[in-house]
N, C-alpha and C positions, 0 to 999 in steps of 0.2 A: 530741306523739303521746299518744293516750289510753291509760289503763291498762285492760287487759281486765277485763271484769266477771266475774271468776272467783269462784265461791263460796268458794274457799279463803281469799280476802282477808278475808272477813267473820268467819272463825273464829279469826283471829290477833289478839291484843290490840294495839290501835292504838298506844298510847304506846310500849311496848317496841319494836315494829317501827319506829316513827319514829326512835327512838334508834339502832337498828342502822343504819338508812339514813343518818342524819346521820354516824355513825361511818364508814360506807363512803365517803361523800362526802369526808370529811376525808382518808381514806386515799388516794383518787384524786387529790386536790389535792396531797398530799405527793409522790406518785409523779410527777405531771406537773411539779411545780416542781423536783424533784430530778433529773428526767430518767429515762428508762427504761434498764434494763440491756441491752435488746436493741439490737444495732447492725445494723438491717436494711438491705437494699438500698433506696435511696430510690425512691419512685414518681415517675413523670414529671409527675403532676398536683399542683401546689401543694406539692411537696416532702414529701408525706405518705407514710409507708412502709406497706407491707402485708405484714408479716412472718408473719402468721398466715393467709395466703391459703387454705391447705388447709382449716383449720378454718372460716374464714369462708365458704368455698364450701359446706360442708356445712350450716351454719346458714342460708345463703341459700337452698339447695335446700329445706330444711324450711319456711322462711317462704313461699317461692314456692308450694310445694304446698298449704300451709294457706290461702294467699290465694286460689288458684284453686278450692279446694274449698269455702271458706266465705265469706271476706270480699268477694271480688270479685262473686260472684253476689248476695250480699245488698245490696251497694252498687249494683249494676246495677238490681236490683228497686226499691230505694229511689228511685233517680233516675228510674225509669220511672213509678212509681206516684205519687210525691209531686210535687205541682205546684211549679213553679220558684219562685214567691214564698214558699212555705213553706220550701223548701230554703234560699233566700237568707236568710230570717229566722233559721233555725237556725244557719247559718254566721256570720251577723252577731253573734248572741248569744255564741257561743264566741269570736269575734274580739274582742268587747268585753272579755271576761275576759282575753284574751291581751294587750290594750293595757295592762292593769295591770302585767304582767310586763315589757312593753316599756318602760314609764315607769321602773320601778325600775332596769332594766339600763342605760337611757340615762343615768340619774343616776349609777350606779356607774361609767360610762365617762366621766363629766365632760361629757356633752352635755345640759346643763340646759335649754336652750331646747327641744330635742326632747322631753325628759322633761315639761316643762310643757305642751307641745302634746298629748302623749299623755294626760296627766291631764285636760285639757280635753275630749279626745275621749270619755273614759270618762264624764265628768260630763254632757256633752251627749247622748250616745247612751243613757245610762242613764235620762235623764229625757225629753227630747223624742223620743228614738228608742225609747221603750217597752222599757227594759231591754236595749237594743242590737239589737232586731229590725230597726230601720231605721238606716242609716248616715247620720244627719243631719250629723255632724261633717265628713265628707268634702265634702258639698255646701257647707258653710260655709267650706271652705278649710283644714281641719286635716288635714294629710297623715298617712296611716297608715304607721307604721314597723314594722320587723321586727327585734327584738332578743331575745336570750336569754342565759342565763348562760355558755354556751359562747363566744359572741362577746365577752362581757365579759372572760372569762379571756384570750382572744386579745389584747384591747387592753391587758391587764396584762402581756403578754409570756409567757404560759404557752404552751408548745408544744402542738401538736395531739396528739402521741403517735401510736401506731399506729392504722391503720384497723381498725375492728371492725364486725362484723355482729351485732347483738343479737337474740336470739330474740324474736319478736313485734314488736319495735320497728324492725328494719331497720338501714340503714347509719348509722354513727356513727364517732366517733373516741374515744380515751380522754378527751380534753377535753370533747367534746360529750356524752358519756354522763352527765355531771353533770346535764344537763337532765332526764333521766328521774327522778333522785332529787329534784331541786327540784320537779318537777311532782307527784310522789307526795306529798311532804311538805307542800306549801303550796297545792295547787289547791283552790279553794273548794268544788268539787263533792264532794270527799272528805269534807266535813263534813256533807253532807246525811243526814238520817235520815227514815224508816227505810232499812234497807240496800237493799231491793229498788228503791227509788226512786233511790238513789245509783247502783246498778249499771246501772239503765236509762238514766240520764243519761250514764254512762260509755260505754255501748254506743252511744247516739245520737251521741255525739261521735266515736267510732271510725268509725261508718258514714258520718257526714258527711265526715270527713277522707278516707276511702277513696273516696267518691263524687267528691270534688274532684280526685282523682288518676287517675281512670279513663282520661282521654285520654292522660296521660303514660305510664301503664303499657301502654296499647295501642300507643303509639309504640315503647316499648322491646321489646315482643313482636314487632313487625313489622320493626323496623329493625336490631336488634342481632344481630350474629353471636355475640357473647359477652355475654349479658345481664348477668352478674355484673360484668364489666369496664365495660360501658356505664353501669350504675347507679352503680358506685363512682366513675367519673370524673365523671359528672354531679353526684353528691352533693358531691364535693370542690370542683368548680368553683363550684357554687352557694354553698357555705359560704365560699369565698374571696371571692366577690362580696358576700355579706352582711357579712362582717367589715370590708371596705373601703367599706361603704355605697354599693355600686354603682359604685365607681370604683377597681378594683384596679390596682396598678401593672403595667406590662408585665413579663412574665417575661423574665429575661436569656437571651440566646441562648447555646447551648453554645459553649464555648471550644475551639478547635483549636490544636494546636502550630504555631507560625509556621515556615514553611519559608523560610530565608534565601536570597534570590535575589541573587547577586553583581551589582554595578554593571556597566553595559555596557562600561566601560573595562577591567574586570578579567576579563571573560568571554573564554574561549579562542576564538580565531577558528575558524570552521568552514571547512575547506578543501573546496572543491567541485572534483572532478576535471574537467579540460577534455577534452571528447570529441575524440579524434583521428580524422582521416579514415581510413576503412577501406581496407586494402590488399587488393585482389583479385588473386589469382594466376591468370592464364589461360594456357593453352597454345594459342597461335595462331601461325599462320605469317605471316611478313612479307607485307603487302599484303592480309591477310584483310579482308573487308568489315565485320567486327565493330568494327574500330578506327575506322570512319567513323560509327558510330551516335552520335547526339547524347547519348543517355543514358550513354554510356561515356566521352565525351570529358572530362567533368568528374570522372572517377574516376581515382585513382592506379592505374596498371596496371603490373604486372611482366610484360612480354611475353617469352615464351620462344620464341625462333625455333626 
């Protein structure tokens, strides 16, 4: 996710800020490795907890309002005005930069074959593809992967931590929030000078990312009864899918207490009462014609003379 092109960023010394960000990253890693002090109720999706739901909903409402007021209209206009080949070229250029991070994280995860493929993608697309404008590598059979530092931490056994909604950046977890720090500290665009060009590229990246998510956000607006829960569950499911490289294991079914059923030989017999013929008491005189009725001949009668 792109860093917003806010003027305040340009007024802060870059080296001290980077040191503070790296320090914060180390702090997050120590918290994740050591486990969180919170013992929340586990969420049903991928076992990730949402102990700060009240706060997360407020941040989500802020992000949603900001998106509807600014980002979504701008992204919609960008998609409407900008020709599709130009938009594809912009997306491919940023995707080519992302392949560098994917290669590094694949190597950190021990997937060296995929890391080599990603580096080949960068080399091919940066040359034959004109700095990534054209995705020539995919046409040549080099598959595009999607890896980040949050997934790397997951393969190292670091727990996800609580679910978080970050201002401006949206859904995340404590583990995945490290991606924001890595992005800010190492993204090549952040080294561009002058500042107004750097911030313009950041803004373009943000608009391009938002334009790619227009259909998904429209689906969430139309289909979700609880948009917060819909996006949270969708995010956690997708992260689980990415961590397992598209082949997540089946989630275990809930366990119920076994109800012991005694064998048939030990079961108590069920006694069924046998119906007895009804005894009808009639007051008739001897020789009455009711005694000759066929319907009464099969009935036990107490005849009272």
